[in-house]
C-alpha positions as CSV (number, residue, x, y, z in Angstrom):
1,M,0.0,0.0,0.0
2,G,2.5,2.6,-1.0
3,S,1.3,6.2,-1.5
4,K,3.1,9.2,-3.0
5,V,2.8,12.8,-2.2
6,L,3.1,15.0,-5.2
7,M,4.2,18.5,-4.2
8,S,4.0,19.9,-7.8
9,T,0.8,21.9,-7.4
10,D,0.0,24.9,-5.2
11,Y,-3.3,25.5,-3.4
12,H,-4.9,28.8,-4.5
13,P,-8.4,29.3,-3.1
14,Q,-8.7,32.7,-5.0
15,K,-8.2,31.0,-8.4
16,D,-11.2,31.6,-10.4
17,G,-11.7,33.6,-13.6
18,P,-13.0,37.0,-12.3
19,S,-10.5,37.0,-9.3
20,D,-7.6,36.2,-11.6
21,R,-8.5,39.0,-14.0
22,I,-8.9,41.5,-11.2
23,I,-5.6,40.5,-9.5
24,Q,-3.7,40.7,-12.8
25,T,-5.2,44.1,-13.6
26,L,-4.3,45.5,-10.2
27,E,-0.7,44.1,-10.6
28,D,-0.4,45.6,-14.0
29,M,-1.7,49.0,-12.8
30,S,0.7,48.9,-9.7
31,R,3.6,48.0,-12.0
32,A,2.8,50.9,-14.3
33,C,2.7,53.4,-11.4
34,I,6.0,52.2,-10.1
35,I,7.6,52.5,-13.5
36,D,6.2,55.9,-14.1
37,F,6.4,57.5,-10.7
38,G,9.0,55.3,-8.9
39,G,8.8,54.2,-5.2
40,S,7.0,51.3,-3.7
41,W,3.6,49.8,-4.7
42,E,2.2,50.6,-1.2
43,G,2.6,54.3,-1.8
44,H,0.6,54.1,-5.1
45,L,-2.2,51.8,-3.9
46,P,-4.7,54.6,-3.4
47,L,-4.0,55.8,-6.9
48,V,-4.4,52.3,-8.3
49,E,-7.7,51.9,-6.3
50,F,-9.1,55.2,-7.6
51,A,-8.1,54.4,-11.2
52,Y,-9.6,50.9,-11.1
53,N,-12.9,52.0,-9.5
54,N,-13.3,54.8,-12.0
55,S,-12.6,52.6,-15.1
56,Y,-15.2,51.0,-17.3
57,H,-16.2,47.5,-16.3
58,S,-17.9,45.5,-19.1
59,N,-19.7,43.1,-16.8
60,I,-21.7,46.0,-15.1
61,Q,-21.3,48.3,-18.2
62,M,-20.1,51.2,-16.1
63,A,-17.5,52.1,-13.5
64,P,-18.0,50.8,-10.0
65,Y,-18.2,54.3,-8.6
66,E,-20.9,55.1,-11.1
67,A,-22.9,52.1,-10.0
68,L,-22.5,53.2,-6.4
69,Y,-23.5,56.8,-7.0
70,A,-26.3,55.9,-9.4
71,Q,-28.0,54.2,-6.4
72,K,-27.5,57.2,-4.3
73,R,-28.9,59.5,-7.0
74,Q,-32.0,57.2,-7.3
75,K,-32.5,57.5,-3.5
76,Q,-32.2,61.3,-3.6
77,Y,-34.7,61.4,-6.5
78,A,-37.1,59.2,-4.6
79,D,-36.8,61.3,-1.5
80,K,-37.8,64.4,-3.5
81,I,-40.8,62.6,-5.0
82,L,-42.1,61.0,-1.9
83,K,-43.9,63.3,0.4
84,S,-44.4,63.1,4.2
85,L,-48.0,62.3,4.9
86,E,-49.8,63.4,8.1
87,F,-53.0,62.0,9.3
88,S,-55.5,63.1,11.9
89,V,-57.6,60.9,14.3
90,G,-60.6,59.7,12.3
91,D,-59.0,59.9,8.9
92,M,-59.7,56.9,6.6
93,V,-56.6,55.3,5.1
94,M,-55.9,52.4,2.9
95,L,-53.3,49.9,4.1
96,K,-51.4,47.3,2.1
97,V,-50.9,44.2,4.3
98,S,-48.5,41.4,3.4
99,P,-48.8,38.0,5.0
100,C,-46.0,37.0,7.3
101,V,-44.8,33.7,8.5
102,E,-45.3,33.1,12.2
103,T,-43.4,30.5,14.1
104,Q,-45.0,28.7,17.0
105,E,-43.5,29.0,20.4
106,S,-42.7,25.3,20.4
107,D,-40.8,25.6,17.1
108,R,-38.6,28.4,18.6
109,D,-37.9,26.4,21.8
110,S,-36.8,23.3,19.8
111,N,-34.5,25.4,17.6
112,N,-32.8,27.0,20.6
113,A,-32.3,23.6,22.2
114,E,-30.2,22.4,19.2
């Protein structure tokens, strides 16, 4: 029952397509900053981060910062459109009710016991 241990491969949990591309892009951008501006990569990391987050990404069809701020702009627009409503005692209002799932007391006790 002999067995062999082959030490020829490395374990890389981050090895998948998108991660590999991002890592390679960040390495290339860091290398370009060091060649152009000199110094260490640590000093240029904020510049690389800014450049990467402001560059066009085909999978989301915009820059990550644009995607982030587009959501904020939508919220600001919705906040302008939505109005604060005030009601007085006796006013008739229409409520939208959604069903909710209730757990029985015995179900919660059995889950806590596990």
